[in-house]
N, C-alpha and C positions, 0 to 999 in steps of 0.2 A: 460834495463825498470827495475821499480822495484815496488813490486807488493807490496799498501799496505792493501787491507782487510783482514779480515778473509776468507780463500776461503771454510773452511767445517766445522764442528764439531770438528774435527780431528787437526786442525790446531788452533781455537781457546784452545785446551785443551795446545795447544805447549805456548803460548800465557802464560795462567791462569798461567804455573807454571811455569815462566820464561829462557824459552826457544829458544823462538823468539821474538822480537819485532816488530810491527809496519811498515816494510819499510822495514825488513831484509829480508826477501824473493826475490827472483831473479828468472828467469827462467832458466832450467839445460840442458833440453832434449827436442824438442816437442813433440816427442810419447813414447810411451813404443812399447816394442815390438810386442806385439798380439793385439795394439789399434791403430791406428792412432787421436785418438779425447781423448786421455786422455796426458795431458802432465804435466813434472816432473819437480820443482821446488827446489832452494838448498836455505836454509838460511847460507848468506856468517859470519853470527856469530856462530854460532855453529856448522854449518857443517853438519846437519840431512842435506835431501833428502828425500823429501814425493811426491806424486802426488796431481797435481793440481787439479782434481776431483773424488770424492768418489762416481759416481752416478750411476757407472756402478757396484758398488758392494751392490743389493740390499739384503733387511732381509732375502729371502730367496736363495741365490745366492750359496751358497756351498750347501744346499739343494736337489738342483734342480739338482747342474752341475755335467756332468756325466764326472766321471776321466781319463784322454787320457789314461795311463800308465795302468788301469786295462782295459779298453776297448781294448785295442793293446794286452797285454799281454795277458790277458783274463782272469786270474786267482789272486788269493791275493797271494800265496806265490812268486810268480812270480815276480809282483812288488817288495814284500817285499827283492828277492833276488838280485833286481835291484840296493837297497845302503844298501847291505851288510857291505860295509867298512865303512860308516858311523855307523852302528848299530851296529857293532865289536869296532868299536873305541869307540860309545858310552858309552854299554857297560863296557868296560873296566874303562870308568870313572866315574860313577854314579851305578857299582853293589854294591858298600860297601853302598852307601846312600841310596839305596832302600832294602836293605837287614834289614827281621826284620820290615822292618816300613811301614805303609799304604800306597798304593804311587798313584798316580792319575796320566797317561800322557796326556796332552792336547793336541785336532789336531792331534791323533796318526794315520793317513791315516791309512796305511795298516795293522799295528800292528805290526810291525816288532820286537820292542824294547820290546811290551809288551811278544815274544814268546822269547825273549831271556831273558829277566831279570824277569817274572812276576812269574815264582817258587819261587824267592831269596825272594819276598816281603810277610807278612802275609795278606793282604788284594791289591789285586790290579782291579784297572777301569781305564777306558778310557772318553774326551770326543770327541766325533766325530760328526759334522756336514753332513759332506755328507753321505746322506742315502746310497749308494749302498757300500760304509765300514761299517757302520755303522752295515748295517744288515749280512755282512758277521762276523766280529766281532761276534757280537750274536750267530752267528750259534756255531763258535766256542766255545762258553765260555766262551767267556768277557762281564762284564758288563761295558755299555756301552751308556752313557749321553749324548743327543744333544747338550745339553748347559752345562755351570758351575753351573749353576743357580739350576739346578737339585741335585745340591751336597748339601750332610747334614750338615752343619757348626761346624768347628770342628771334622772332622772324615776322616780327614786326616796328613800323615805326609810330605808327601814328592810329591810334584807339579811340572812338567816338563815341557815345552815345549820346543823344539825341532823346530827351525827354523819355530813359526807359529806367536812370537808374533807380525810381524811384517805384519801377515794378520788383526789385529784385529781391528774393523772401531769405539771400543770405549777400548782405550787401556789399561785408568788409570780405568776406569769403570770396567773392567776385573781382574784387579789387587786389585781390593779392594774388589772386589768376592772372588779369591783367597785366600784373608789374611784370608776372613770370614772360606772360606772350608777349613781353616790350624788350627790343633791344637797349644796351645801358644806355643812356641819354633820349628815349623815345620818351614819348606824348600822349597822355589822355585828357581826352577834354569830356566832361559831362556838362550839359543842361538840362533843366530839373524846372519844375513848379516851385514855387518858394512861398515858402510858408506865413511868411508878413507879407501878402501879397496888399495891394491895395486896398481892394474891395473886403477882402478878409480882417487886417489890422485897424482899418482907422475908419473905414465908412460902415463895416457890420453889415454888409448886406443881404442880410437872409438867405434872398432865395439864391445866393449866387454861393453862397455856403454851402445849402442845398443840392446844387447843381454841381459844383464842382469836387465834393470830396463822393470820391469812388471806391469800389469793391479793389480794382487793380490800384489803384496809387496807395502802397502801403506805407508812404513814408512824409515826408513834406519837408523841406529842408531849409533851413538855415545856412546859412554863411558860416558859420562856426559848427556846425554839425557837418555840413561836407569838407571844411576842412579837419577836423579830429578823425573823421571817417578816411582822409588819403593820409593822414599823418599817422591814426594806426597802418597803413595800408605799406606804409615806409616810403611812400612818394616826396618828392621835393621841390624845391621852388617853386609854390602851390600861388597861384593866383586867381582868386574870385572876384567876378562883378555881378552886379545885375543890368538888367536886359526888362526891358516893356514888349514884350509879343503882341500885345493887345494895343489901337489908340484908345486916344480921351474919345470916338465918339462910341465907341463900344463901352466905357466906366459909364458914359450916362445916359444909354440903352437899357443898362442894368438898372442905374438909379431912376431911370422915367416908366419901363417896362416888367423890370423884373425878369427878362427874361437873356441871354446872349443872340450872339449878333451883328451887336450893334453897328461893328466895322464894316459890316454887307449893307445893313437895310436904314445906316443913317452915313453909307458911303459918302452924300455933300458936306457931311461934317468933317471928312478929312484934310489934312494939307499937310506935306512932309515939314513944311517948319514947326506947324505947331505940333504934331505928334511926336516928332525929336524932344525940344522944350519940355514936352509933357514927360517924357521918358526918360531927360531928363533930372528930373525936380524930381518924380521916383526914386531913381536911383540917388537922389544926395536926402532923400529919407529912408534908403534901405527899403521897401515897400513898391519894389516892381513883379510882377506877377513870372518872371524867371532869374532863375540866378543858374550863369556861367561860371564852372571851375578849371583850369589849365593844371597837370600836373610833372613833374619827368621822374621818370624812372631811372634809379641810379644805377 
Protein backbone atom coordinates (compact mmCIF):
# COMPACT_ATOMS: atom_id res chain seq x y z
CA UNK A 1 0.00 0.00 0.00
CA UNK A 2 1.36 3.44 -1.00
CA UNK A 3 0.06 6.69 0.48
CA UNK A 4 -0.20 9.46 -2.10
CA UNK A 5 -2.00 12.41 -0.48
CA UNK A 6 -0.45 14.77 2.07
CA UNK A 7 -1.44 13.39 5.47
CA UNK A 8 -1.04 16.54 7.57
CA UNK A 9 0.89 19.86 7.55
CA UNK A 10 4.13 18.23 8.71
CA UNK A 11 3.97 15.83 5.77
CA UNK A 12 3.36 18.80 3.48
CA UNK A 13 6.52 20.41 4.86
CA UNK A 14 8.46 17.25 3.98
CA UNK A 15 7.11 17.47 0.43
CA UNK A 16 7.96 21.18 0.22
CA UNK A 17 11.62 20.72 1.21
CA UNK A 18 12.06 17.69 -1.02
CA UNK A 19 12.43 15.01 1.64
CA UNK A 20 9.44 13.04 0.40
CA UNK A 21 7.69 12.76 -2.93
CA UNK A 22 4.04 11.97 -3.58
CA UNK A 23 3.73 8.21 -3.33
CA UNK A 24 6.94 7.66 -1.33
CA UNK A 25 5.19 6.96 1.98
CA UNK A 26 4.21 3.45 2.98
CA UNK A 27 2.74 1.89 6.14
CA UNK A 28 5.39 1.07 8.72
CA UNK A 29 3.55 0.08 11.92
CA UNK A 30 -0.17 -0.19 12.73
CA UNK A 31 -0.03 1.75 16.01
CA UNK A 32 2.12 3.54 18.56
CA UNK A 33 2.81 2.13 21.99
CA UNK A 34 0.34 4.36 23.84
CA UNK A 35 -2.47 4.66 21.27
CA UNK A 36 -4.14 2.21 18.92
CA UNK A 37 -5.65 4.95 16.72
CA UNK A 38 -2.36 6.43 15.46
CA UNK A 39 -0.53 4.64 12.65
CA UNK A 40 3.10 5.08 11.61
CA UNK A 41 4.43 5.53 8.07
CA UNK A 42 7.89 5.52 6.52
CA UNK A 43 9.30 7.23 3.44
CA UNK A 44 10.99 4.51 1.44
CA UNK A 45 13.29 7.07 -0.24
CA UNK A 46 14.48 9.28 2.63
CA UNK A 47 14.03 6.74 5.43
CA UNK A 48 12.22 9.16 7.75
CA UNK A 49 9.54 7.64 9.99
CA UNK A 50 6.52 9.68 11.08
CA UNK A 51 3.03 9.49 12.45
CA UNK A 52 0.22 9.24 9.91
CA UNK A 53 -1.97 11.59 11.98
CA UNK A 54 -1.32 14.50 14.34
CA UNK A 55 -4.92 15.02 15.37
CA UNK A 56 -4.14 13.96 18.95
CA UNK A 57 -1.59 16.78 19.44
CA UNK A 58 -3.83 19.77 20.08
CA UNK A 59 -2.60 23.33 20.60
CA UNK A 60 -2.48 23.07 24.40
CA UNK A 61 -1.55 19.39 24.52
CA UNK A 62 1.64 19.89 26.54
CA UNK A 63 0.26 22.74 28.68
CA UNK A 64 -2.52 20.56 30.00
CA UNK A 65 -0.60 17.29 30.13
CA UNK A 66 0.21 15.79 33.53
CA UNK A 67 3.81 14.60 33.43
CA UNK A 68 3.92 10.88 34.21
CA UNK A 69 7.33 10.86 35.92
CA UNK A 70 6.49 13.90 38.02
CA UNK A 71 3.26 12.26 39.13
CA UNK A 72 5.09 9.02 39.95
CA UNK A 73 8.21 10.42 41.60
CA UNK A 74 6.50 13.44 43.11
CA UNK A 75 9.47 15.79 42.95
CA UNK A 76 11.27 17.75 40.19
CA UNK A 77 14.69 16.81 41.58
CA UNK A 78 13.85 13.10 41.50
CA UNK A 79 12.71 13.38 37.89
CA UNK A 80 16.01 15.06 37.05
CA UNK A 81 17.97 12.32 38.83
CA UNK A 82 16.17 9.64 36.79
CA UNK A 83 17.90 11.06 33.71
CA UNK A 84 21.25 11.82 35.33
CA UNK A 85 23.35 9.78 32.88
CA UNK A 86 22.11 11.82 29.92
CA UNK A 87 22.47 15.06 31.87
CA UNK A 88 26.07 14.33 32.87
CA UNK A 89 26.94 13.39 29.29
CA UNK A 90 25.29 16.50 27.82
CA UNK A 91 26.96 18.64 30.44
CA UNK A 92 30.36 17.37 29.35
CA UNK A 93 29.52 17.75 25.65
CA UNK A 94 28.17 21.31 25.82
CA UNK A 95 29.84 22.96 28.82
CA UNK A 96 32.27 24.86 26.62
CA UNK A 97 29.54 25.89 24.18
CA UNK A 98 27.41 27.62 26.84
CA UNK A 99 30.20 29.04 29.02
CA UNK A 100 30.00 32.85 29.05
CA UNK A 101 27.17 32.71 26.49
CA UNK A 102 23.51 33.65 26.56
CA UNK A 103 21.90 30.20 26.54
CA UNK A 104 18.34 29.03 25.93
CA UNK A 105 17.27 25.41 26.41
CA UNK A 106 14.05 24.53 24.59
CA UNK A 107 11.82 21.81 26.03
CA UNK A 108 13.86 21.72 29.21
CA UNK A 109 11.44 19.48 31.15
CA UNK A 110 12.65 19.12 34.74
CA UNK A 111 15.49 21.54 34.03
CA UNK A 112 18.23 19.06 34.91
CA UNK A 113 20.59 20.48 32.29
CA UNK A 114 19.92 24.01 33.60
CA UNK A 115 20.92 22.85 37.07
CA UNK A 116 24.13 21.38 35.70
CA UNK A 117 25.30 24.11 33.31
CA UNK A 118 23.31 27.19 34.28
CA UNK A 119 26.11 28.77 36.31
CA UNK A 120 28.42 28.57 33.27
CA UNK A 121 26.25 30.83 31.11
CA UNK A 122 26.10 34.59 31.54
CA UNK A 123 22.34 34.41 30.88
CA UNK A 124 20.27 31.23 31.10
CA UNK A 125 16.64 30.77 30.15
CA UNK A 126 14.35 27.98 29.03
CA UNK A 127 11.26 27.20 27.02
CA UNK A 128 8.94 24.66 28.59
CA UNK A 129 5.33 24.20 27.44
CA UNK A 130 4.37 21.83 30.28
CA UNK A 131 2.72 23.98 32.92
CA UNK A 132 3.78 21.87 35.92
CA UNK A 133 7.48 22.06 35.12
CA UNK A 134 7.25 25.71 34.08
CA UNK A 135 5.88 26.61 37.49
CA UNK A 136 8.46 24.53 39.39
CA UNK A 137 11.33 26.02 37.40
CA UNK A 138 10.02 29.55 37.86
CA UNK A 139 9.84 28.95 41.60
CA UNK A 140 13.49 27.90 41.48
CA UNK A 141 14.36 31.25 39.90
CA UNK A 142 14.77 30.27 36.27
CA UNK A 143 13.42 32.46 33.48
CA UNK A 144 11.01 30.12 31.69
CA UNK A 145 8.93 30.87 28.60
CA UNK A 146 5.94 28.90 27.40
CA UNK A 147 6.83 29.43 23.73
CA UNK A 148 9.99 30.28 21.79
CA UNK A 149 8.12 33.23 20.26
CA UNK A 150 8.23 34.99 23.64
CA UNK A 151 12.05 35.29 23.41
CA UNK A 152 13.46 38.59 22.17
CA UNK A 153 15.03 38.41 18.68
CA UNK A 154 18.82 38.38 18.65
CA UNK A 155 19.05 37.92 22.43
CA UNK A 156 20.58 34.41 22.58
CA UNK A 157 23.97 32.94 21.63
CA UNK A 158 23.19 29.22 21.98
CA UNK A 159 19.89 27.32 21.69
CA UNK A 160 19.75 23.65 22.64
CA UNK A 161 16.98 21.14 21.98
CA UNK A 162 17.67 17.75 23.58
CA UNK A 163 15.18 15.19 22.23
CA UNK A 164 12.63 17.94 21.60
CA UNK A 165 12.74 18.63 17.84
CA UNK A 166 10.91 15.36 17.06
CA UNK A 167 7.95 16.56 19.18
CA UNK A 168 7.30 19.75 17.18
CA UNK A 169 4.23 19.94 14.94
CA UNK A 170 5.76 22.81 12.92
CA UNK A 171 9.52 22.13 13.11
CA UNK A 172 10.54 24.28 10.13
CA UNK A 173 8.60 27.29 11.39
CA UNK A 174 10.07 26.79 14.87
CA UNK A 175 13.62 26.56 13.46
CA UNK A 176 13.08 29.86 11.70
CA UNK A 177 11.96 31.42 14.98
CA UNK A 178 15.05 29.97 16.69
CA UNK A 179 17.24 31.55 14.02
CA UNK A 180 15.59 34.92 14.75
CA UNK A 181 16.18 34.71 18.50
CA UNK A 182 19.86 33.85 17.91
CA UNK A 183 22.39 36.62 17.55
CA UNK A 184 24.41 36.56 14.30
CA UNK A 185 26.89 33.70 14.57
CA UNK A 186 24.80 32.03 17.28
CA UNK A 187 24.52 28.26 17.38
CA UNK A 188 21.64 25.80 17.54
CA UNK A 189 22.12 22.24 18.83
CA UNK A 190 19.61 19.48 18.05
CA UNK A 191 19.73 16.02 19.61
CA UNK A 192 17.10 13.67 18.17
CA UNK A 193 16.23 9.96 17.88
CA UNK A 194 17.55 8.38 14.68
CA UNK A 195 15.24 6.66 12.21
CA UNK A 196 18.13 4.35 11.30
CA UNK A 197 18.56 3.06 14.87
CA UNK A 198 20.36 -0.32 14.64
CA UNK A 199 17.49 -2.09 16.41
CA UNK A 200 15.10 -0.82 13.74
CA UNK A 201 17.13 -0.71 10.55
CA UNK A 202 19.34 -3.79 10.88
CA UNK A 203 18.18 -6.09 13.68
CA UNK A 204 14.46 -5.44 13.02
CA UNK A 205 13.52 -6.09 16.65
CA UNK A 206 9.72 -6.04 16.59
CA UNK A 207 9.38 -5.58 20.35
CA UNK A 208 11.62 -2.51 20.14
CA UNK A 209 9.63 -1.11 17.25
CA UNK A 210 6.40 -1.51 19.21
CA UNK A 211 8.00 0.18 22.21
CA UNK A 212 9.92 3.07 20.64
CA UNK A 213 7.17 4.34 18.32
CA UNK A 214 5.30 6.82 20.50
CA UNK A 215 2.43 9.27 19.98
CA UNK A 216 4.65 12.24 20.94
CA UNK A 217 7.48 11.38 18.55
CA UNK A 218 6.00 12.89 15.41
CA UNK A 219 9.02 12.45 13.14
CA UNK A 220 12.15 10.29 13.43
CA UNK A 221 14.99 11.89 11.50
CA UNK A 222 17.88 10.85 9.31
CA UNK A 223 21.06 12.85 8.74
CA UNK A 224 19.62 14.15 5.47
CA UNK A 225 16.30 15.21 6.98
CA UNK A 226 18.02 17.21 9.73
CA UNK A 227 20.25 18.89 7.14
CA UNK A 228 17.28 19.72 4.88
CA UNK A 229 15.36 21.31 7.75
CA UNK A 230 18.34 23.39 8.88
CA UNK A 231 19.10 24.51 5.33
CA UNK A 232 15.46 25.44 4.73
CA UNK A 233 15.59 27.57 7.90
CA UNK A 234 18.70 29.35 6.51
CA UNK A 235 21.24 27.96 8.97
CA UNK A 236 24.86 27.57 7.89
CA UNK A 237 27.95 25.51 8.83
CA UNK A 238 25.76 22.47 9.47
CA UNK A 239 27.49 19.51 11.12
CA UNK A 240 25.68 16.25 11.94
CA UNK A 241 27.06 13.21 13.71
CA UNK A 242 25.76 9.97 15.13
CA UNK A 243 25.84 9.23 18.83
CA UNK A 244 24.91 6.04 20.68
CA UNK A 245 23.06 6.72 23.93
CA UNK A 246 22.32 3.12 24.89
CA UNK A 247 25.15 0.57 25.24
CA UNK A 248 25.61 -2.96 23.96
CA UNK A 249 23.99 -4.38 27.11
CA UNK A 250 20.75 -2.63 26.17
CA UNK A 251 20.76 -4.11 22.67
CA UNK A 252 21.54 -7.61 23.92
CA UNK A 253 18.67 -7.34 26.40
CA UNK A 254 16.27 -6.33 23.63
CA UNK A 255 17.34 -9.35 21.58
CA UNK A 256 17.11 -11.79 24.49
CA UNK A 257 14.19 -10.44 26.52
CA UNK A 258 12.35 -8.08 24.17
CA UNK A 259 12.27 -5.39 26.84
CA UNK A 260 13.98 -2.07 27.62
CA UNK A 261 16.32 -1.39 30.52
CA UNK A 262 19.18 -3.72 29.60
CA UNK A 263 21.76 -1.04 30.44
CA UNK A 264 20.45 -1.24 34.02
CA UNK A 265 19.35 -4.89 34.35
CA UNK A 266 22.57 -6.17 32.78
CA UNK A 267 24.90 -3.48 34.07
CA UNK A 268 27.58 -6.16 34.63
CA UNK A 269 28.03 -6.19 30.83
CA UNK A 270 28.86 -2.49 30.70
CA UNK A 271 32.43 -1.43 30.01
CA UNK A 272 33.58 2.02 28.96
CA UNK A 273 35.92 0.80 26.24
CA UNK A 274 33.45 -1.79 24.92
CA UNK A 275 30.57 0.70 24.84
CA UNK A 276 32.72 3.33 23.14
CA UNK A 277 33.87 0.85 20.48
CA UNK A 278 30.29 -0.32 19.90
CA UNK A 279 29.13 3.28 19.54
CA UNK A 280 31.91 4.02 17.05
CA UNK A 281 30.98 1.01 14.95
CA UNK A 282 27.30 2.01 14.89
CA UNK A 283 28.29 5.55 13.95
CA UNK A 284 30.34 4.18 11.05
CA UNK A 285 27.27 2.22 9.93
CA UNK A 286 25.04 5.32 10.34
CA UNK A 287 22.94 3.22 12.73
CA UNK A 288 23.24 5.00 16.09
CA UNK A 289 20.12 5.60 18.16
CA UNK A 290 20.74 9.36 18.23
CA UNK A 291 21.78 12.15 15.87
CA UNK A 292 23.34 15.42 17.01
CA UNK A 293 23.26 18.44 14.70
CA UNK A 294 24.93 21.82 15.12
CA UNK A 295 24.40 24.83 12.90
CA UNK A 296 25.11 28.56 12.87
CA UNK A 297 22.70 31.46 12.37
CA UNK A 298 23.79 33.87 9.65
